[in-house]
C-alpha positions in Angstrom: 11.5 6.3 -13.9 10.9 5.8 -17.8 12.8 2.6 -17.5 10.6 1.2 -14.8 7.2 2.5 -16.2 7.8 1.6 -19.9 7.7 -2.3 -19.5 4.6 -1.8 -17.5 2.8 0.2 -20.1 3.9 -2.0 -23.0 2.5 -5.0 -21.0 -0.9 -3.3 -20.7 -1.0 -2.1 -24.3 0.1 -5.6 -25.7 -2.4 -7.3 -28.0 -2.0 -10.5 -26.0 -4.1 -9.0 -23.3 -2.2 -10.1 -20.1 -4.6 -10.9 -17.2 -1.9 -11.1 -14.5 0.9 -8.8 -13.6 3.7 -9.6 -11.0 5.7 -6.4 -10.1 8.4 -6.3 -7.6 8.9 -3.0 -5.6 6.0 -1.2 -7.5 6.8 2.1 -5.9 10.5 2.2 -7.0 11.5 5.7 -8.1 8.1 7.2 -7.5 7.4 10.3 -5.5 5.0 9.6 -2.5 2.2 11.5 -4.2 2.6 9.5 -7.4 2.5 6.3 -5.3 -0.9 7.4 -4.1 -2.2 7.8 -7.7 -0.6 4.5 -8.6 -2.6 2.6 -6.0 -5.8 4.1 -7.5 -4.6 3.1 -11.0 -3.9 -0.5 -9.9 -7.3 -0.7 -8.2 -8.8 0.2 -11.6 -6.8 -2.5 -13.3 -7.9 -5.0 -10.7 -11.6 -4.0 -11.1 -11.0 -4.7 -14.9 -10.0 -8.3 -14.1 -6.2 -8.0 -14.1 -4.8 -10.0 -11.2 -2.0 -8.3 -9.4 0.8 -9.6 -7.3 2.8 -6.7 -5.9 5.7 -6.2 -3.5 6.5 -2.9 -1.7 8.8 -1.5 1.0 6.7 1.7 1.0 4.6 2.6 4.0 3.1 5.3 1.8 1.8 2.8 -0.8 0.8 0.3 1.9 -1.1 3.0 3.8 -3.1 4.2 0.8 -4.0 0.6 0.0 -5.1 0.2 3.6 -7.2 3.4 3.5 -8.9 2.3 0.3 -9.5 -1.1 1.8 -11.4 0.4 4.8 -13.4 2.9 2.6 -14.2 0.1 0.2 -15.4 -2.2 3.0 -17.6 0.6 4.5 -19.1 1.5 1.2 -19.9 -2.2 0.5 -21.6 -2.6 3.8 -23.4 0.7 4.0 -23.8 1.8 0.3 -22.2 5.1 1.3 -21.1 6.3 -2.1 -21.3 9.9 -1.1 -18.1 9.5 0.8 -16.2 8.7 -2.3 -16.7 12.2 -3.9 -16.1 13.9 -0.5 -12.7 12.3 -0.5 -11.9 13.3 -4.1 -12.1 9.7 -5.4 -14.3 8.0 -7.9 -16.1 4.6 -7.6 -13.4 3.0 -9.8 -10.7 3.8 -7.3 -12.3 1.4 -4.9 -11.4 -2.4 -4.5 -13.2 -5.5 -3.7 -11.9 -6.0 -0.1 -12.5 -9.8 -0.4 -9.9 -10.0 -3.2 -7.2 -8.3 -1.4 -4.6 -10.5 0.4 -1.7 -9.0 2.3 1.5 -10.8 3.4 4.5 -9.7 5.4 7.9 -11.2 5.3 9.2 -11.5 8.9 12.8 -12.0 9.8 13.4 -14.7 12.6 16.2 -14.8 15.1 17.7 -17.8 13.3 18.2 -15.7 10.2 15.3 -17.2 8.2 12.2 -15.4 7.1 8.6 -16.5 7.3 5.6 -15.3 5.2 2.8 -14.2 7.3 -0.7 -13.4 6.1 -2.1 -10.2 7.6 -5.8 -10.3 8.1 -7.6 -7.0 7.3 -10.3 -5.6 9.5 -13.0 -3.6 7.8 -12.8 -0.9 10.5 -9.1 -0.6 11.2 -7.6 -2.2 8.1 -4.2 -4.0 8.1 -1.7 -3.8 10.9 1.7 -3.5 9.2 4.0 -4.3 12.3 7.2 -3.7 10.4 6.2 -0.2 9.2 4.9 0.7 12.6 7.9 -0.6 14.3 10.1 1.4 12.0 8.1 4.7 12.5 8.0 4.3 16.2 11.8 3.7 16.3 12.4 7.0 14.3 9.9 8.8 16.5 11.6 7.6 19.7 15.0 8.4 18.3 13.8 11.9 17.6 12.6 12.3 21.1 15.9 11.0 22.5 17.9 13.4 20.3 15.7 16.3 21.4 16.3 15.4 25.0 20.0 15.1 24.5 20.1 18.4 22.8 18.1 20.0 25.6 20.4 18.5 28.2 23.5 19.6 26.4 22.3 23.2 26.5 22.0 23.0 30.3 
């Protein structure tokens, strides 16, 4: 983890004052709870004007971004800042929903991939089909294993 975080911290502390960071697999080697904190930290960087381009395979990371997108949209529309404290967050943890763009790389049957922008909805957030499909596959597999084990006992 030190090898992954050190360059990130050096870039932020550099006197050149980088205004854009591109980070591949931002969640690599991070515990899921630390991924949640990282999303909040990155929102704070973005709010200070640093442009971020990130990639992730983490449904935990993507879900936290999604939750903060929904909350940020609601607060912008309703001035509901009381919710921030109730959720154990601070105003700096929120994002500007209009500046968040989400893309998904989708494998095609011909072996190629396409990049698809996912539109966010202020009420439901982003629909991450690949994460949802994977989770549903595992859920259905667990159900099938349970049924097989139950039948095997009979």
